[in-house]
C-alpha positions as CSV (number, residue, x, y, z in Angstrom):
1,M,-3.8,25.7,-106.3
2,A,-1.5,28.0,-104.4
3,K,-2.8,29.4,-101.1
4,S,-2.9,33.1,-100.6
5,L,-1.0,34.7,-97.9
6,H,-4.2,35.5,-96.0
7,E,-5.3,31.8,-96.1
8,Y,-1.9,30.7,-95.0
9,R,-2.0,32.9,-92.0
10,L,-5.5,31.8,-91.0
11,E,-4.5,28.1,-91.3
12,R,-1.4,28.6,-89.2
13,K,-3.3,30.5,-86.6
14,F,-5.8,27.7,-86.5
15,Q,-3.1,25.1,-86.1
16,Q,-1.5,27.0,-83.2
17,R,-4.8,27.2,-81.4
18,L,-5.4,23.5,-82.0
19,Y,-2.0,22.7,-80.5
20,V,-2.7,24.9,-77.5
21,F,-6.2,23.3,-77.0
22,T,-4.8,19.8,-77.4
23,G,-2.1,20.6,-74.9
24,L,-4.6,21.9,-72.4
25,V,-6.8,18.9,-72.8
26,F,-3.8,16.6,-72.5
27,T,-2.6,18.5,-69.4
28,A,-6.0,18.4,-67.8
29,A,-6.4,14.7,-68.5
30,L,-2.9,14.1,-67.1
31,I,-3.8,16.1,-63.9
32,F,-7.1,14.2,-63.7
33,V,-5.4,10.9,-64.0
34,F,-2.7,11.8,-61.5
35,Q,-5.2,13.1,-58.9
36,L,-7.4,10.0,-59.5
37,G,-4.4,7.9,-58.7
38,N,-3.6,10.0,-55.7
39,L,-7.1,9.7,-54.3
40,Q,-7.5,6.0,-55.1
41,L,-4.0,4.7,-54.4
42,V,-2.0,7.1,-52.2
43,K,-4.9,8.3,-50.1
44,G,-7.3,5.5,-50.8
45,Y,-7.5,4.1,-47.2
46,E,-7.9,7.5,-45.7
47,N,-10.6,8.5,-48.1
48,R,-12.4,5.2,-47.5
49,V,-12.4,5.9,-43.8
50,L,-13.7,9.4,-44.3
51,A,-16.4,8.1,-46.7
52,R,-17.4,5.4,-44.2
53,K,-17.6,8.0,-41.4
54,F,-20.0,10.0,-43.5
55,V,-22.4,7.1,-43.9
56,S,-21.6,5.2,-40.7
57,R,-20.4,5.6,-37.1
58,Q,-17.7,3.6,-35.3
59,E,-18.8,2.4,-31.8
60,F,-16.8,0.7,-29.1
61,T,-18.1,-2.2,-26.9
62,V,-16.5,-1.9,-23.5
63,A,-14.7,-5.1,-22.5
64,P,-15.4,-6.6,-19.1
65,R,-12.6,-6.0,-16.6
66,G,-10.6,-8.9,-15.2
67,L,-11.6,-10.8,-12.2
68,V,-9.7,-10.7,-8.9
69,Y,-9.3,-13.6,-6.4
70,D,-7.7,-14.1,-3.0
71,R,-4.7,-16.3,-2.4
72,N,-6.8,-19.5,-2.1
73,F,-7.9,-19.3,-5.7
74,K,-9.5,-22.4,-7.3
75,P,-11.6,-22.4,-10.5
76,G,-15.2,-21.8,-9.5
77,D,-14.4,-19.9,-6.3
78,K,-16.2,-16.6,-5.6
79,P,-14.0,-13.7,-6.7
80,V,-13.1,-10.8,-4.5
81,I,-14.0,-8.6,-7.5
82,E,-16.3,-9.7,-10.2
83,N,-18.5,-8.4,-13.0
84,I,-22.3,-8.5,-13.0
85,R,-24.0,-8.3,-16.4
86,F,-27.0,-6.1,-16.9
87,I,-29.1,-4.9,-19.8
88,D,-30.2,-1.5,-21.0
89,F,-32.8,-0.6,-23.6
90,V,-31.8,2.2,-25.9
91,I,-33.3,3.9,-29.0
92,Y,-31.5,5.7,-31.8
93,P,-33.1,9.0,-33.0
94,S,-31.5,8.5,-36.4
95,R,-33.8,5.6,-37.1
96,F,-36.9,7.7,-36.9
97,K,-38.4,9.6,-39.9
98,N,-38.6,12.8,-37.9
99,R,-38.7,14.2,-34.4
100,D,-42.4,13.9,-34.0
101,T,-42.3,10.2,-34.7
102,G,-39.6,9.7,-32.1
103,K,-41.5,11.8,-29.6
104,Q,-44.7,9.7,-30.2
105,Y,-42.6,6.5,-29.7
106,I,-41.2,7.6,-26.4
107,E,-44.7,8.7,-25.1
108,T,-46.1,5.3,-26.1
109,F,-43.2,3.5,-24.4
110,C,-43.7,5.4,-21.2
111,S,-47.4,4.6,-21.3
112,V,-46.7,0.9,-21.8
113,M,-44.0,0.7,-19.1
114,G,-45.7,3.0,-16.6
115,R,-42.8,5.5,-16.7
116,D,-42.7,9.3,-16.5
117,C,-41.8,11.1,-19.7
118,A,-40.4,14.1,-17.9
119,P,-36.7,12.8,-17.9
120,F,-36.8,12.5,-21.7
121,A,-38.3,15.9,-22.4
122,K,-34.8,17.5,-22.9
123,H,-34.3,15.2,-25.9
124,F,-37.4,16.6,-27.7
125,A,-35.8,20.0,-28.3
126,K,-35.1,20.5,-32.0
127,K,-31.4,21.3,-31.6
128,K,-30.8,18.4,-29.3
129,W,-32.7,15.9,-31.5
130,R,-30.7,17.1,-34.6
131,Q,-27.5,16.6,-32.7
132,L,-28.4,13.1,-31.7
133,V,-29.3,12.2,-35.3
134,R,-26.1,13.7,-36.7
135,K,-23.9,11.8,-34.3
136,N,-26.1,8.7,-34.4
137,E,-26.1,8.7,-30.6
138,S,-28.6,6.7,-28.4
139,I,-31.1,7.5,-25.7
140,T,-31.3,5.1,-22.8
141,L,-35.0,4.4,-21.9
142,L,-34.4,1.6,-19.4
143,S,-31.3,1.0,-17.4
144,R,-30.5,-2.2,-15.5
145,M,-33.6,-3.9,-16.6
146,T,-35.3,-6.6,-14.5
147,R,-36.5,-9.8,-16.1
148,R,-40.1,-8.7,-15.7
149,E,-39.4,-5.5,-17.5
150,Q,-37.7,-7.4,-20.3
151,E,-40.8,-9.7,-20.7
152,R,-43.1,-6.7,-20.7
153,L,-41.1,-4.9,-23.3
154,S,-40.5,-7.8,-25.6
155,T,-43.8,-7.5,-27.5
156,F,-43.5,-3.7,-27.7
157,H,-39.9,-4.0,-28.9
158,M,-40.7,-6.5,-31.6
159,S,-43.4,-4.3,-33.2
160,Q,-41.3,-1.1,-33.0
161,R,-37.8,-1.7,-34.2
162,Y,-36.3,1.6,-33.3
163,G,-34.2,0.4,-30.3
164,E,-32.2,-2.5,-29.0
165,F,-31.0,-4.2,-25.9
166,V,-27.4,-3.4,-24.9
167,T,-25.4,-5.6,-22.5
168,K,-23.1,-3.9,-20.0
169,H,-21.2,-4.8,-16.8
170,L,-21.2,-3.7,-13.2
171,R,-18.2,-4.0,-11.0
172,Y,-19.1,-5.9,-7.8
173,Y,-16.8,-6.1,-4.7
174,S,-17.8,-9.1,-2.6
175,M,-16.0,-8.0,0.5
176,G,-17.2,-4.4,0.2
177,P,-15.7,-1.9,2.8
178,A,-13.8,-4.7,4.5
179,A,-11.2,-4.8,1.6
180,S,-11.8,-1.4,0.0
181,H,-8.3,-0.1,0.5
182,V,-7.0,-3.3,-1.2
183,T,-9.4,-3.4,-4.1
184,G,-10.0,0.3,-4.7
185,Y,-12.8,1.2,-7.0
186,I,-13.4,2.4,-10.6
187,G,-14.8,5.6,-12.2
188,L,-14.7,7.8,-15.3
189,P,-11.3,9.3,-16.1
190,T,-10.4,12.8,-15.1
191,R,-9.3,15.5,-17.5
192,S,-5.7,15.0,-16.5
193,Q,-6.0,11.3,-17.1
194,L,-7.5,11.9,-20.5
195,D,-4.7,14.3,-21.4
196,R,-2.1,11.7,-20.4
197,K,-4.0,9.2,-22.5
198,L,-4.4,6.7,-19.7
199,A,-8.0,6.0,-20.8
200,L,-10.6,7.0,-23.4
201,S,-13.6,9.1,-22.4
202,Y,-16.1,6.2,-22.5
203,Q,-13.9,3.9,-20.5
204,T,-13.6,3.4,-16.7
205,I,-10.3,3.6,-14.9
206,G,-9.1,2.4,-11.5
207,K,-9.2,5.0,-8.8
208,A,-7.4,3.3,-5.9
209,G,-6.0,0.0,-4.7
210,V,-5.2,-2.8,-7.1
211,E,-7.8,-1.4,-9.5
212,A,-5.5,1.6,-10.0
213,R,-2.2,-0.1,-9.7
214,Y,-3.0,-2.9,-12.2
215,D,-5.5,-1.0,-14.3
216,S,-3.7,-1.9,-17.6
217,E,-3.8,-5.6,-16.7
218,L,-7.5,-5.6,-15.6
219,R,-8.7,-3.5,-18.5
220,G,-9.4,-5.8,-21.5
221,T,-9.5,-5.0,-25.3
222,D,-12.7,-3.2,-26.4
223,G,-14.7,-4.4,-29.3
224,V,-15.3,-2.3,-32.4
225,R,-18.4,-2.2,-34.6
226,I,-19.6,0.0,-37.4
227,R,-23.2,1.3,-37.4
228,H,-24.4,2.3,-40.9
229,R,-26.6,5.4,-40.9
230,I,-28.3,4.8,-44.3
231,I,-29.0,1.1,-44.4
232,N,-29.5,0.7,-40.7
233,E,-27.1,-2.2,-40.2
234,D,-24.2,-3.1,-37.8
235,E,-20.9,-4.6,-38.8
236,Q,-18.7,-6.1,-36.1
237,I,-15.1,-5.3,-36.7
238,A,-13.5,-6.8,-33.6
239,G,-14.8,-8.6,-30.5
240,T,-14.2,-7.8,-26.9
241,E,-11.5,-9.6,-24.9
242,P,-11.8,-9.6,-21.1
243,G,-9.0,-8.3,-18.9
244,N,-6.5,-10.7,-17.2
245,T,-7.4,-12.4,-13.9
246,L,-5.5,-11.3,-10.8
247,V,-4.8,-13.6,-7.9
248,L,-3.8,-11.6,-4.8
249,T,-1.9,-12.6,-1.7
250,I,-4.8,-11.5,0.5
251,D,-6.4,-14.2,2.7
252,R,-10.2,-13.5,2.8
253,A,-10.5,-14.9,6.3
254,V,-7.7,-12.9,7.8
255,Q,-8.9,-9.7,6.0
256,A,-12.4,-10.1,7.4
257,A,-11.1,-10.9,10.9
258,G,-9.0,-7.7,10.9
259,Y,-11.9,-5.5,9.7
260,R,-14.3,-6.9,12.2
261,A,-11.8,-6.4,15.1
262,L,-11.1,-2.8,14.1
263,I,-14.8,-2.1,13.8
264,R,-15.3,-3.5,17.3
265,A,-12.6,-1.3,18.6
266,G,-14.7,1.7,17.5
267,K,-11.7,3.8,16.6
268,R,-9.7,4.9,13.6
269,G,-6.9,2.5,12.9
270,A,-5.0,0.2,10.6
271,A,-3.8,-3.4,10.6
272,V,-1.6,-5.3,8.2
273,A,-0.5,-8.9,8.1
274,V,2.7,-9.9,6.2
275,N,4.5,-13.1,5.6
276,A,8.0,-12.6,7.1
277,G,9.8,-14.8,4.6
278,T,8.2,-13.7,1.3
279,G,6.7,-10.3,1.8
280,E,3.2,-11.5,0.8
281,I,0.4,-9.4,2.4
282,L,-2.4,-11.5,3.9
283,A,-4.5,-8.6,5.1
284,L,-4.5,-4.9,4.8
285,V,-7.2,-3.0,6.7
286,S,-7.8,0.7,7.3
287,N,-10.7,2.2,9.2
288,P,-12.7,4.3,8.3
289,S,-13.2,2.8,4.8
290,F,-15.6,3.3,2.0
291,D,-18.0,1.2,-0.1
292,P,-16.5,0.5,-3.5
293,N,-19.8,-0.8,-4.8
294,I,-21.5,2.5,-4.4
295,L,-18.6,4.5,-5.8
296,S,-18.3,2.2,-8.8
297,S,-21.9,1.2,-9.6
298,G,-24.2,3.6,-7.8
299,T,-26.3,6.3,-9.3
300,V,-24.9,9.8,-9.7
301,D,-26.7,11.0,-6.5
302,Q,-25.5,7.9,-4.5
303,R,-21.9,8.3,-5.6
304,G,-21.8,12.0,-4.8
305,K,-23.4,11.6,-1.4
306,H,-21.1,8.7,-0.4
307,F,-18.0,10.5,-1.8
308,R,-18.7,13.6,0.3
309,Q,-19.3,11.5,3.4
310,V,-16.1,9.4,3.0
311,K,-14.1,12.5,2.3
312,R,-15.4,14.2,5.4
313,H,-14.2,11.3,7.6
314,K,-11.0,10.9,5.6
315,G,-11.9,7.4,4.7
316,F,-9.9,7.4,1.5
317,L,-6.7,7.6,3.5
318,N,-5.0,4.2,3.7
319,L,-3.6,4.4,7.2
320,T,-1.4,1.3,6.7
321,I,0.8,3.1,4.3
322,Q,-0.3,6.8,4.6
323,G,-0.7,7.1,8.4
324,K,2.4,8.0,10.4
325,Y,2.5,7.4,14.2
326,P,5.2,7.4,16.9
327,P,6.2,3.7,17.1
328,A,6.4,4.0,20.9
329,S,7.4,0.8,22.7
330,T,7.2,-1.2,19.5
331,F,10.6,0.5,18.8
332,K,12.2,-1.0,22.0
333,P,13.3,-4.3,20.4
334,L,15.3,-2.3,17.8
335,V,16.9,-0.3,20.6
336,A,17.8,-3.5,22.4
337,L,19.2,-4.9,19.1
338,A,21.2,-1.8,18.6
339,A,22.7,-2.1,22.1
340,L,23.6,-5.7,21.5
341,E,25.2,-5.1,18.1
342,R,26.5,-1.5,18.1
343,A,27.0,-0.4,21.7
344,P,30.2,1.9,21.6
345,R,31.9,-0.1,24.4
346,R,30.3,-3.5,23.5
347,D,29.3,-3.7,27.2
348,I,25.6,-4.4,26.8
349,N,24.2,-7.9,26.8
350,E,21.0,-9.7,27.8
351,N,22.1,-9.9,31.4
352,T,23.0,-6.2,31.9
353,P,20.7,-5.1,34.7
354,Y,19.1,-1.7,35.5
355,T,16.9,-0.9,38.4
356,C,13.5,0.8,37.7
357,Y,12.2,3.0,40.5
358,G,9.4,4.4,38.3
359,S,11.4,7.2,36.6
360,F,14.7,8.2,35.0
361,T,16.4,11.5,35.8
362,L,18.5,13.2,33.2
363,K,20.9,15.6,35.0
364,S,21.1,19.1,33.6
365,T,24.4,20.6,32.8
366,L,23.1,24.2,33.1
367,A,22.7,25.8,36.4
368,S,19.6,27.7,35.3
369,A,17.8,24.5,34.0
370,P,16.3,21.9,36.2
371,D,16.9,18.2,35.8
372,T,14.4,16.3,33.6
373,R,12.4,13.4,34.9
374,Y,11.3,10.7,32.4
375,A,8.6,8.5,33.9
376,C,8.0,4.8,33.4
377,W,4.4,3.7,32.8
378,T,4.2,2.1,36.2
379,S,5.5,2.9,39.7
380,G,8.6,0.7,39.2
381,H,9.7,-2.7,37.8
382,G,12.6,-3.2,40.2
383,R,15.8,-4.8,39.0
384,V,15.3,-6.1,35.5
385,S,17.4,-7.5,32.6
386,M,16.9,-7.0,28.9
387,I,14.3,-9.8,28.3
388,S,12.3,-8.8,31.4
389,A,12.4,-5.2,30.4
390,L,11.0,-6.1,27.0
391,A,8.3,-8.3,28.5
392,G,7.2,-5.6,31.0
393,S,7.9,-2.7,28.6
394,C,10.1,-1.0,31.2
395,N,10.8,2.5,30.0
396,V,13.5,3.2,32.6
397,Y,15.6,0.2,31.4
398,I,15.4,1.4,27.8
399,Y,16.1,5.0,28.9
400,N,19.3,3.8,30.4
401,V,20.3,1.6,27.5
402,G,19.5,4.3,24.9
403,Y,21.3,7.0,27.0
404,H,24.3,4.7,27.4
405,I,24.7,3.8,23.7
406,G,23.8,7.2,22.3
407,S,21.6,8.2,19.4
408,Q,23.8,7.1,16.5
409,P,23.4,3.3,17.0
410,M,19.6,3.6,17.2
411,I,19.5,5.9,14.2
412,H,21.7,3.6,12.2
413,M,19.7,0.5,13.0
414,A,16.3,2.2,12.4
415,R,17.4,3.4,9.0
416,A,19.0,0.0,8.2
417,F,15.6,-1.6,8.8
418,G,13.9,0.9,6.6
419,L,11.9,3.1,9.0
420,D,12.8,6.2,6.9
421,K,12.0,4.7,3.5
422,K,9.0,3.6,1.5
423,T,8.6,-0.2,1.6
424,G,7.8,-0.3,-2.2
425,I,4.3,-2.0,-1.8
426,D,2.4,-2.3,-5.0
427,L,-0.3,0.3,-4.0
428,P,-0.4,4.0,-4.9
429,G,0.2,6.8,-2.4
430,E,2.7,5.3,0.1
431,I,4.6,7.7,2.3
432,E,7.8,7.1,4.3
433,G,8.4,7.4,8.0
434,R,10.9,9.7,9.8
435,V,14.0,8.9,11.7
436,P,15.3,12.2,13.0
437,D,18.9,13.1,13.7
438,Q,20.9,16.3,14.5
439,R,20.9,17.4,10.9
440,W,17.1,17.0,10.5
441,K,16.5,18.9,13.7
442,Q,18.7,21.8,12.5
443,I,17.0,22.0,9.2
444,N,13.4,21.6,10.3
445,L,13.5,23.3,13.7
446,S,15.4,26.5,12.9
447,G,18.9,25.3,13.8
448,A,17.9,23.5,17.1
449,K,20.6,21.3,18.6
450,W,20.2,17.6,19.4
451,Y,20.1,17.1,23.1
452,D,20.5,14.0,25.2
453,G,16.8,14.4,26.0
454,D,16.1,13.8,22.4
455,T,18.1,10.5,22.6
456,V,16.1,9.5,25.7
457,N,12.8,10.2,23.9
458,M,13.9,8.3,20.8
459,S,14.8,5.2,22.8
460,I,11.1,4.6,23.6
461,G,10.0,5.5,20.1
462,Q,8.7,9.0,21.0
463,G,9.8,12.5,20.2
464,Y,10.2,13.2,16.5
465,M,10.0,9.5,15.4
466,E,7.2,8.6,13.0
467,T,6.6,5.3,11.2
468,T,3.9,3.7,9.2
469,P,2.3,0.3,10.2
470,M,3.7,-1.2,7.0
471,E,7.2,-0.1,7.9
472,L,7.0,-1.7,11.3
473,A,5.7,-4.9,9.8
474,V,8.6,-5.1,7.4
475,M,11.1,-4.3,10.2
476,Y,9.7,-7.1,12.5
477,G,9.9,-9.4,9.5
478,G,13.6,-8.6,9.3
479,F,13.9,-9.6,13.0
480,L,12.5,-13.0,12.2
481,N,14.4,-13.5,8.9
482,R,18.0,-13.0,10.0
483,G,17.9,-9.3,9.1
484,K,16.5,-9.8,5.5
485,L,13.9,-7.3,4.5
486,Y,11.4,-8.3,1.7
487,R,9.3,-5.9,-0.3
488,P,5.6,-6.3,0.6
489,H,3.3,-7.1,-2.3
490,L,-0.3,-7.8,-3.0
491,L,0.0,-9.5,-6.4
492,K,0.5,-13.2,-6.4
493,E,-0.3,-14.2,-10.0
494,I,-1.7,-12.9,-13.3
495,R,-3.7,-15.5,-15.2
496,D,-5.2,-15.8,-18.6
497,P,-9.0,-15.1,-18.3
498,I,-9.9,-18.0,-20.6
499,T,-7.5,-20.8,-19.9
500,N,-6.4,-19.8,-16.4
501,R,-2.8,-20.2,-17.5
502,V,-0.3,-18.3,-15.3
503,I,1.1,-15.4,-17.3
504,R,3.2,-13.9,-14.5
505,R,4.0,-14.9,-11.0
506,S,5.4,-12.5,-8.3
507,E,8.5,-13.8,-6.6
508,P,9.8,-12.7,-3.2
509,Q,12.1,-9.7,-3.6
510,M,14.7,-9.0,-0.9
511,V,15.4,-5.2,-0.8
512,S,18.2,-5.3,1.8
513,E,19.9,-7.3,4.4
514,V,21.0,-5.9,7.8
515,P,24.2,-7.6,9.2
516,V,23.1,-8.7,12.6
517,S,24.1,-11.8,14.5
518,P,21.5,-14.6,14.8
519,R,22.1,-14.8,18.6
520,S,21.1,-11.1,19.1
521,L,18.0,-11.7,17.0
522,G,17.2,-14.8,19.1
523,L,17.4,-12.7,22.2
524,I,15.0,-10.1,20.8
525,Q,12.6,-12.9,19.8
526,D,12.8,-14.3,23.3
527,G,11.9,-10.9,24.7
528,M,8.9,-10.5,22.4
529,R,7.7,-14.0,23.2
530,A,7.9,-13.1,26.9
531,V,5.6,-10.1,26.2
532,V,2.8,-12.6,25.7
533,T,3.7,-15.3,28.2
534,R,4.4,-13.0,31.2
535,G,4.3,-9.4,30.0
536,T,2.0,-6.7,28.7
537,A,0.0,-8.8,26.2
538,R,-0.8,-11.8,28.4
539,S,-4.4,-11.7,27.1
540,L,-3.3,-13.3,23.9
541,Q,-2.5,-16.6,25.6
542,K,-6.2,-17.5,25.1
543,Y,-5.5,-18.2,21.4
544,P,-4.3,-21.7,20.4
545,V,-1.5,-20.5,18.2
546,P,1.5,-19.2,20.2
547,I,2.2,-15.5,19.7
548,G,5.1,-13.1,20.3
549,G,5.2,-9.4,19.9
550,K,5.5,-6.0,21.5
551,T,2.9,-3.5,22.7
552,G,3.2,0.2,22.3
553,T,1.3,3.2,23.7
554,A,2.2,6.5,22.1
555,Q,1.5,9.8,23.8
556,T,-0.2,12.4,21.8
557,R,-0.5,16.2,22.3
558,S,-4.1,15.8,23.4
559,R,-4.5,16.9,27.1
560,V,-7.5,14.6,27.6
561,K,-6.8,11.7,29.8
562,G,-6.4,8.4,28.0
563,K,-5.9,9.9,24.6
564,N,-3.0,7.8,23.6
565,H,-2.5,5.8,20.4
566,A,-2.3,2.1,20.8
567,G,0.1,-0.1,18.9
568,F,1.0,-3.7,18.8
569,V,3.3,-5.7,16.4
570,A,2.9,-9.5,16.7
571,Y,4.1,-12.6,15.0
572,A,3.2,-16.3,15.1
573,P,4.2,-18.9,15.5
574,P,7.5,-18.3,17.3
575,G,10.3,-20.5,16.2
576,A,8.8,-21.4,12.8
577,P,10.7,-20.8,9.6
578,P,10.3,-17.2,8.2
579,E,8.2,-18.5,5.3
580,E,5.7,-19.9,7.8
581,T,5.6,-16.9,10.1
582,I,3.0,-14.1,9.9
583,V,3.8,-10.6,11.2
584,V,0.8,-8.4,12.2
585,A,1.1,-4.6,12.8
586,V,-1.8,-2.8,14.4
587,F,-2.3,0.8,15.3
588,V,-5.5,2.2,16.9
589,E,-5.8,6.0,17.2
590,Y,-6.6,7.0,20.7
591,G,-6.8,3.4,21.7
592,V,-5.6,4.1,25.3
593,G,-3.1,1.2,25.5
594,G,-1.4,-1.3,23.1
595,G,-2.5,-4.3,25.2
596,L,-6.0,-3.0,25.5
597,S,-7.0,-2.0,22.0
598,A,-4.4,-3.1,19.4
599,A,-3.4,-6.6,20.8
600,P,-6.9,-8.1,20.5
601,V,-7.0,-7.1,16.8
602,A,-3.7,-8.8,16.1
603,G,-4.9,-11.8,18.1
604,E,-8.0,-12.2,16.0
605,M,-6.0,-11.9,12.7
606,L,-3.4,-14.4,13.7
607,N,-6.1,-16.8,15.0
608,A,-7.7,-16.5,11.5
609,A,-4.4,-17.1,9.8
610,F,-3.9,-20.4,11.7
611,P,-7.4,-21.8,12.1
612,D,-6.3,-25.4,12.5
613,W,-3.5,-24.8,15.0
614,T,-3.4,-27.4,17.8
615,P,-1.4,-27.9,21.0
616,Q,0.3,-30.8,19.2
617,K,1.7,-28.4,16.7
618,T,3.0,-26.2,19.4
619,R,4.8,-29.2,21.1
620,E,6.3,-30.2,17.7
621,L,7.5,-26.7,17.1
622,M,9.1,-26.5,20.6
623,E,10.7,-29.9,20.1
624,R,12.2,-28.8,16.8
625,R,13.6,-25.6,18.4
626,R,15.1,-27.6,21.2
627,R,16.8,-30.1,18.9
628,E,18.1,-27.3,16.7
629,A,19.5,-25.5,19.9
630,L,21.3,-28.7,20.8
631,G,22.7,-29.1,17.3
632,F,20.4,-32.0,16.1
633,D,18.4,-31.8,12.9
634,R,19.7,-28.3,12.3
635,V,18.8,-27.0,8.8
636,D,21.1,-24.2,7.7
637,R,18.5,-22.7,5.4
638,E,20.6,-19.7,4.5
639,A,24.1,-19.9,6.0
640,P,25.9,-16.5,6.2
641,V,28.4,-15.9,3.4
642,L,31.9,-15.2,4.7
643,P,33.9,-12.4,3.1
644,D,36.4,-13.3,0.4
645,G,39.5,-14.7,1.8
646,A,38.0,-15.6,5.2
647,A,39.3,-18.9,6.5
648,D,37.3,-21.5,8.2
649,G,36.9,-20.6,11.9
650,A,37.5,-16.9,11.3
651,P,35.3,-14.7,13.4
652,N,32.1,-13.5,11.8
653,P,32.1,-9.7,11.4
654,G,28.4,-9.6,11.7
655,A,28.4,-11.4,15.1
656,S,28.3,-9.8,18.5
657,P,31.6,-9.2,20.3
658,F,30.9,-12.1,22.7
659,E,30.4,-14.5,19.7
660,R,33.6,-13.4,18.1
661,D,35.5,-13.7,21.4
662,P,33.8,-15.9,24.0
663,S,36.4,-15.0,26.6
664,A,35.1,-11.4,26.4
665,R,31.9,-12.4,28.1
666,A,33.7,-13.8,31.0
667,A,35.9,-10.8,31.3
668,A,33.0,-8.3,30.9
669,P,31.7,-6.9,34.3
670,Q,28.2,-8.2,35.1
671,G,25.5,-6.9,37.5
672,D,26.7,-5.3,40.7
673,E,30.3,-5.7,39.7
674,A,29.7,-3.5,36.7
675,Q,28.1,-0.8,38.8
676,Q,30.8,-1.0,41.5
677,R,33.5,-0.4,38.8
678,T,31.7,2.8,37.7
679,R,32.5,6.0,39.4
680,I,31.8,9.7,38.6
681,E,34.5,11.7,37.0
682,P,34.2,15.2,35.4
683,G,33.7,15.5,31.6
684,F,31.7,12.5,30.3
685,V,28.1,11.5,29.9
686,P,27.5,8.0,28.7
687,G,25.9,7.8,25.2
688,A,26.8,11.4,24.3
689,Q,29.0,12.3,21.3
690,T,32.5,13.6,22.0
691,S,33.0,17.3,21.3
692,P,35.7,19.7,22.3
693,G,35.3,22.5,24.7
694,N,33.4,20.6,27.4
695,Q,36.1,20.0,29.9
696,N,34.1,21.3,32.9
697,R,31.3,18.8,32.8
698,P,30.8,15.9,35.2
699,Q,32.0,12.7,33.6
700,I,31.6,9.0,34.2
701,K,34.7,6.9,33.9
702,R,34.7,3.2,33.4
703,E,38.1,1.7,34.3
704,P,40.4,0.9,32.5
705,T,38.9,2.5,29.4
706,P,40.0,6.0,28.3
707,Q,37.8,9.0,29.2
708,P,36.1,10.4,26.1
709,Q,34.5,13.8,26.3
710,A,30.9,14.6,25.5
711,K,28.8,17.4,24.1
712,P,26.7,19.6,26.5
713,T,23.7,17.7,27.7
714,N,20.3,19.4,28.2
715,Q,16.8,18.3,28.6
716,A,14.6,18.0,25.5
717,P,12.2,20.8,25.2
718,A,9.2,18.5,24.7
719,N,8.0,14.9,25.4
720,R,8.9,15.0,29.1
721,G,7.8,11.9,31.0
722,R,6.6,10.1,27.8
723,L,4.5,7.1,28.5
724,S,5.3,4.1,26.4
725,L,3.8,0.8,27.2
């Protein structure tokens, strides 16, 4: 039967709608399938994490920090820094049916344990309780529980399963304030540290010392667990891994001896002991100090009170690397070395004499300015040579030597031995010393000129000179190690916390080598040994181990009598190989005199470093030195390397002029002969730099040498009559 036109149109319209509907359904199904695949496959992991966060909360278990031992580490020894485990009891508001149930639980708990509920009242607020439930956070009811508290709570805890015991760790520093500037302390990270992603908000971070320097090594790997909100279960994802074990170069006995000695001195000060041949630091003490146990593990009130007290007395300042002092007479051995090695005329040797009448007069070249008098620390030493001058700390002798050679050799030698550079110790916050010259003075003192008075002041380590105790210790180590300077360091080894396997070991690192002749260094060492045997530190002869060194007394701007800084740099035992020699640098603020306040501290530290020293060892050491001096049993541990192309028997460019040409010593004027051959001529001042336009000045001429001209000489505006013992 044929369809009418009307029926045909209705059927076609129906089919069109059916096609559209089918297409829409198919498109929707396709989109649904695509989105389902996207959610399940492409973003499946992310969505699972989001879903898990909705019903659970990720928590971190803080890993215990690594242990720290001193240089004498043996398994089972007491660490310098260790962890003490303690237990907290916490509850989770999310486990309670409602806020009233939680409040009733806490009130019952306080009644059973005899505690006051007032500290927990803030958690009962509706908004606070809801926030704790939403974030699944805990409330600590008991912190650092005693065993008696655990026993008393056990029954209560078993019947009311709303809380749990949480194990945590306290950082304990066994040496306390005695090694606080070595160990440092830990605390919560600051906002800047969080922004730099140095730590997470729940972690602790090192604030000073090795805790800060090796924070990444000491901090272990935190554990992760998932706490389910609905089914009230925990799922451990990853366990904690403790931090690495550090073995330091510190010797506990030497460190304790230095701290006790500084405390007995009753002054601010610093002391450091360094191995001359390796750079290992055996002790590093700064007074005043702080108690790292309070700052790391005390209550909020205890930490705040102690922090303010320490800050008021500047106890956080590590004076060994952050305190700058005039080196005073501890600088004299370097001046003597500069004269032996770099005197412009090569006319200074150990036998060069000067007479000390108690003062040195610097003639003025200006008619309107008076002469300047620089005093010695005593009324006069008489006629002395270099070694006697070092032993008696004769200022006048060093004035003459420094004035004769000029400022440049001293500046060059001081900078070569690193007195204007950071030593590179593995502690944060080190500063560098200052070795001034004409350019420095022009920049920092409004274009002031460098006068000969500045040279005289510099020769005894005064004026604008400033060094840190660590820099002086490294410099004296170079004196004992043929001019080789090693970077001081505190880290000896890093070990695995479980197996004690050595992961990394610190090796000695030489940072520079100063080309000086062994003979000149030997003369300097003889002078420093004479300081103890017959000089300004004779009190140290009471110790069994033989000691050498140099005292120093630095004048300050204080007008109160006796307000001088005391310094002493010592080493022991003289003549031993550098790897067996310990250098100790001590500075005591307002300690009056180096031999009075600083030398006893160094003596105690060296006595602790060599507890088993006997007179027999001293005799053996002297016999070995005698045999080496005669050429027997000589051990060329590190023979100097000749330049390329140098033939055997060629002169050593690093040697003194008398070693390069022995006949020069015989030809050089000695003693009175040298003085008789010196006469006054216009236009020259010994030690001054040559500059044109000074033809009308008095001049000293030494025949048969030419007559160089010098710059105008004037007295230094400050530091007149500096005392430097």
